[in-house]
N, C-alpha and C positions, 0 to 999 in steps of 0.2 A: 828766884831762879825756879824754887820750887814752885810757884801757884802761874810761871812757867812751861816744866815737865808736868803738873797734871794738869792743866789747859791744853796741852799735844797729848796727853791720853784719851782724857775727854772727847777731844777732837778725833783721833784714830778712830774712836770708839761708836760714836755718831758715825762717820762716815760706814764703816764695818758696818753696824746695822743698817742704817739704810739702805749698801749697795747688800745687805742679806734680802732686805726686805722686797728690795725691789726683784731681786731673783726669785723667791718662792713667790708672788702677785707680776709672777709677768707672763702677763696669755700672750699666745703667739698670734701673733693676728696672717690672716693667708688674705696676700693678695691675688687673685684672682683676677689674669690679664687673658682676656679676649682678644686671641692674634685672628683677625681679621684677613685674611687672602683674600684680593678679589680675582676673580678667574680675568687671566687676561682672553683680549678683549676676542673675539671673533676675529681674523682677518679672512676677508671678504672675496675670493679670488672671484677677480670678474672674464676667465677665461675668453678666449676665442669659438668655443663649444657654450660657453652663456651664454656669451651678448648672440649667437644664433637662437638658444630658447627661449630669450628674452623677446623676441623679435615677430611677432603676429604674420608677418611678410619668407618666414626662412621651415614655416611646416615641414616642407618637403625633405628639407634639406636637412632637419634633425630626425627626420624618423631614414632616410636614408644612412645617414654620418651612424644614426643606430643600431638600422641592420645590417652594415658592414663590421660591426664590432667598433669603429674607429673614436668614440666620446673618448673612452682613455690614454690614447697616444694622441689626440688633439688636445685634452685638456692638461698632459702633459708640460715641461717646463719646456720646449721651445725654441727661439721663441718661434713661431708662426705668421706669417702670411698667407690669408683667406680669402680667399674671391668665393664672395656667395651668392648663387644667384637667387633669387627672387623664385616664389610657390607661381606667379605667371612664365618665368624664366624656365622652368620644367613645366606649365599647363602648354607648351609652343613641340616641347617635344610631340612626335608621331602617339598615336592613342595606342593605350599600354605600356608603353618603356615606364612609365615610372613603376606598373604595376607589377610590368618583370624583370626589373633590377632592384625590386624590390625581395622577393621570393628570393629565399636562401640558394639555390639552386644558381644564382645566375652575383653570389658573395663577391667571387672574385671579379668579373664587371664593372661591377658597380664599384668596389676596391679603386682599382685605379681610372673611374671617369673621375671619381674624391680627389682622390689623391694628387689628379691633375688639375686640383681647382688650389691648393698649396704647394705653398713657395717655404724655405726653410729661413727664418730671420725673419728681422720684422722692416719691412720693405713699405714705408711711408709712400705717401702720395706726390709728394714732393722730390721722391726721390727715383719718381723713374721717368724717365726719360727719353724719347721718340726712336725708337730702332731699338732698342734696348731687349734684350732676348732675357729672358729666366726659368732656372730650371725648376721644375716640380719634383713632387717629393715621388711620383710614378718617374721619372727618370728624363721625363719631358718638357722639351721644350716649349714657351710662351712666349707672342713676340710683344712687344708694346706697341703702343701708336698714341701719340698725343697729338691733336690738331684740333684750333681750335678752342683751346683750351680744355674740350673732351680727352680726358683719358680712358682709353682700350686699353684689352687685354686679350688676345687672342681671336678678335671679329667682338669682343664683349663690349659694351658702357658704363665706364663706373658710373653709377648713380647716387652710390656715397666713400663717400672716400673716411680712411683713418679713422673709422672706428676700433676706439687703443682697448687695450684687452692686459688683462696680469704678463701675460704669456703670446701677446701679438699683436695684430692686428685683422683685420676684418674691412674688404670693400667691397660692398652689396655691388653686384651687378645683373645685368638684364638677357643672360644666356647664360644656357647649359654648355659650358668647354665639354667638348667631346677629344679624344686624343685618336 
């Protein structure tokens, strides 16, 4: 029994010495953890305005929307349906009409014409029916007609349909609609 006490005492002393030795010799290891935060992927918004800006056939429309101060509104939540006349459609207007409308003093008239090309809501070509009446953002109505598979709005033919954007849809038309 005396040997067991001696052995226990020796073991306790060894453990105690070992523990103290480890404490005095321990070095703190700092581990640096680099936190890499990935930036969220930038959401690419392709608004109805972006669709027009990206089209080589709509430079006059884009200039008109900018001159009327409608870029922010038409880049908003929407949804909007835009009947977008091509540059060729604008060139069919009487000489000097476009230049006159782009002047600051004609902003009200220009805004009235442009908002006559926009309907609240996202209206795809398949949603349109012959004889349907749609109300534009300027408060006036346009009549839809469908004949032999051709969709027309207010007398203009839809030449490209259902260009979907994040806040609506664009239908390309071959005439400028005048209220």
